[in-house]
Backbone as numpy.savetxt, mean C-alpha at the origin, in Angstrom:
# Nx Ny Nz CAx CAy CAz Cx Cy Cz
11.53 -0.98 -7.22 10.45 -0.40 -7.91 9.35 -1.47 -7.90
9.71 -2.66 -8.21 8.86 -3.65 -8.56 7.98 -4.06 -7.57
8.66 -4.12 -5.93 7.92 -4.22 -4.85 6.79 -3.23 -4.88
7.30 -1.99 -5.21 6.45 -0.96 -4.80 5.10 -0.98 -5.81
5.25 -1.22 -7.01 4.20 -1.38 -7.83 3.26 -2.76 -7.76
3.98 -3.92 -7.32 3.11 -5.01 -6.86 2.41 -4.65 -5.66
2.91 -4.21 -4.76 2.08 -3.95 -3.37 1.05 -3.03 -3.44
1.24 -1.79 -4.28 0.35 -0.84 -4.42 -0.96 -1.29 -5.27
-0.36 -1.98 -6.27 -1.60 -2.59 -7.38 -2.42 -3.63 -6.80
-1.79 -4.35 -5.75 -2.79 -5.20 -5.05 -3.58 -4.65 -4.24
-3.04 -3.35 -3.51 -4.03 -2.62 -2.83 -5.11 -2.00 -3.57
-4.76 -1.53 -4.63 -6.00 -0.91 -5.57 -6.88 -1.83 -5.94
-6.61 -3.21 -6.36 -7.45 -4.03 -6.86 -8.37 -4.60 -5.54
-7.59 -4.40 -4.64 -8.54 -4.79 -3.31 -9.37 -4.11 -3.09
-9.33 -2.75 -2.97 -10.07 -1.68 -2.61 -11.20 -1.56 -3.95
-10.80 -1.64 -5.05 -11.87 -1.70 -6.19 -12.76 -2.79 -6.08
-12.24 -4.23 -5.80 -13.10 -5.50 -5.24 -13.93 -5.20 -4.13
-13.48 -4.73 -3.16 -14.27 -4.34 -1.97 -15.36 -3.37 -2.24
-15.17 -2.16 -2.97 -16.10 -1.33 -3.49 -17.08 -1.77 -4.27
-16.90 -2.88 -5.16 -17.84 -3.46 -6.07 -18.40 -4.40 -4.87
-17.98 -5.02 -4.23 -18.70 -6.05 -3.15 -19.66 -5.24 -2.38
-19.36 -4.17 -1.80 -19.91 -3.31 -0.63 -21.36 -2.38 -1.41
-21.01 -2.09 -2.81 -22.08 -1.53 -3.50 -23.10 -2.41 -3.85
-22.68 -3.66 -4.25 -23.76 -4.69 -4.64 -24.41 -5.19 -3.63
-23.89 -5.21 -2.36 -24.53 -6.03 -1.22 -25.47 -4.74 -1.00
-25.05 -3.61 -0.70 -25.87 -2.59 -0.25 -26.95 -2.28 -1.36
-26.90 -2.13 -2.36 -27.74 -2.28 -3.33 -28.62 -3.24 -3.29
-28.63 -4.58 -2.95 -29.48 -5.60 -2.81 -30.29 -5.39 -1.35
-29.62 -4.72 -0.64 -30.40 -4.47 0.68 -31.28 -3.16 0.80
-30.72 -2.23 0.20 -31.74 -0.98 0.37 -32.04 -0.36 -0.93
-32.81 0.37 -0.91 -33.30 0.85 -2.53 -32.48 2.01 -3.17
-31.94 2.74 -2.11 -30.97 3.90 -2.48 -29.48 3.36 -1.93
-28.49 3.91 -2.76 -27.12 3.50 -2.04 -26.29 4.93 -1.95
-25.88 5.22 -0.74 -25.23 6.58 -0.54 -23.86 6.02 -0.97
-23.42 6.37 -2.26 -21.86 6.07 -2.75 -20.96 6.31 -2.01
-20.94 7.88 -1.11 -19.83 7.96 -0.53 -19.77 7.29 0.51
-20.45 6.90 1.34 -20.59 6.12 2.49 -20.31 4.45 1.98
-20.72 4.19 1.15 -20.26 2.67 0.63 -18.67 2.86 0.29
-18.29 3.83 -0.43 -16.78 3.90 -0.54 -16.05 4.02 0.59
-16.57 4.64 1.62 -15.60 4.73 3.09 -15.91 3.36 3.87
-16.78 2.67 3.61 -17.10 1.23 4.15 -15.77 0.28 3.39
-15.88 0.45 2.15 -15.13 -0.34 1.13 -13.73 0.15 1.31
-13.30 1.43 1.82 -12.01 1.70 2.27 -11.50 0.94 3.51
-12.34 1.11 4.53 -12.09 0.59 5.90 -11.59 -0.96 5.57
-12.86 -1.60 4.82 -12.95 -2.99 4.67 -11.38 -3.68 4.10
-11.17 -2.63 3.02 -9.81 -3.24 2.26 -8.55 -2.93 2.99
-8.60 -1.85 3.81 -7.50 -1.56 4.68 -7.41 -2.91 5.71
-8.37 -3.20 6.22 -8.47 -4.46 7.27 -7.72 -5.67 6.41
-8.44 -5.88 5.40 -8.06 -6.85 4.42 -6.55 -6.84 3.91
-6.16 -5.77 3.42 -4.83 -5.77 3.10 -3.72 -6.03 4.34
-4.29 -5.50 5.42 -3.55 -5.71 6.67 -2.84 -7.24 6.83
-3.90 -8.23 6.44 -3.61 -9.73 6.78 -3.34 -10.22 5.36
-3.96 -9.83 4.08 -3.68 -10.57 2.93 -2.39 -10.14 2.14
-2.02 -8.89 2.43 -0.75 -8.39 1.66 0.31 -8.27 2.58
0.68 -8.98 3.72 1.65 -8.79 4.60 2.74 -9.22 3.84
2.87 -10.25 3.14 4.08 -10.61 2.43 4.73 -9.59 1.67
3.87 -9.11 0.81 4.19 -7.95 -0.01 4.70 -6.72 0.55
3.92 -6.39 1.77 4.12 -5.18 2.62 5.95 -5.52 3.26
6.16 -6.71 3.52 7.67 -6.89 4.05 8.43 -6.92 2.91
8.24 -7.30 1.79 9.11 -7.33 0.79 9.45 -5.75 0.34
8.48 -5.11 0.36 8.59 -3.57 0.01 9.34 -2.66 1.15
9.00 -3.20 2.28 9.88 -2.55 3.45 11.47 -3.04 3.37
11.56 -4.20 2.96 13.09 -4.70 2.94 13.92 -4.18 1.71
12.99 -3.84 0.71 13.58 -3.14 -0.51 13.86 -1.67 -0.02
12.82 -0.94 0.60 13.36 0.31 1.09 14.57 0.53 2.05
14.47 -0.42 2.84 15.56 -0.33 3.88 16.87 -0.69 3.34
16.84 -1.71 2.27 18.13 -1.92 1.55 18.44 -0.53 0.81
17.39 0.13 0.08 18.07 1.30 -0.59 18.37 2.53 0.32
17.71 2.48 1.71 18.10 3.54 2.66 19.47 3.28 3.00
19.92 2.01 3.37 21.19 1.77 3.74 22.08 1.85 2.60
21.83 1.98 1.41 22.83 2.17 0.14 23.04 3.51 0.48
21.99 4.33 0.36 22.20 5.83 0.38 23.02 6.49 1.67
22.73 5.69 2.59 23.42 6.21 3.86 24.75 6.05 3.63
25.25 4.75 3.24 26.80 4.46 2.88 27.37 5.32 1.72
26.52 5.78 0.91 27.11 6.93 -0.14 27.29 8.02 0.51
26.48 8.39 1.30 26.39 9.78 2.00 27.71 9.76 3.00
27.78 8.93 3.69 28.95 8.70 4.39 30.28 8.69 3.84
30.24 7.84 2.64 31.74 7.87 1.96 31.80 9.28 1.26
30.91 10.16 0.99 31.00 11.57 0.43 31.56 12.46 1.28
31.04 12.16 2.66 31.33 12.97 3.71 32.79 12.67 4.28
33.13 11.33 4.13 34.54 11.15 4.55 35.49 11.64 3.50
35.03 11.52 2.15 36.09 11.84 1.13 36.11 13.76 1.43
35.14 14.49 1.85 35.43 15.83 2.08 36.05 16.23 3.32
35.86 15.18 4.30 36.88 15.37 5.54 38.30 15.26 5.12
38.76 14.25 4.34 40.16 14.14 3.90 40.56 15.24 3.09
39.73 16.12 2.50 40.29 17.14 1.48 40.40 18.51 2.59
């Protein structure tokens, strides 16, 4: 659960930071800022940046999810084996 919160929290912070940056730069360069387009640009920018900057956190999350899936699969197989014995 910790890995999930860390990764998604960092993604949200990156998105907010990119939104502030894009809105700030756009407002300096233009008189009017279309907020929807600025947020789309921020979303794309944060997605690309997170691919590179958050690789370690994404790998930790993937490893934790794989571990949980393996435990669940083993428990399912154990229950199935007990049912077969009965």
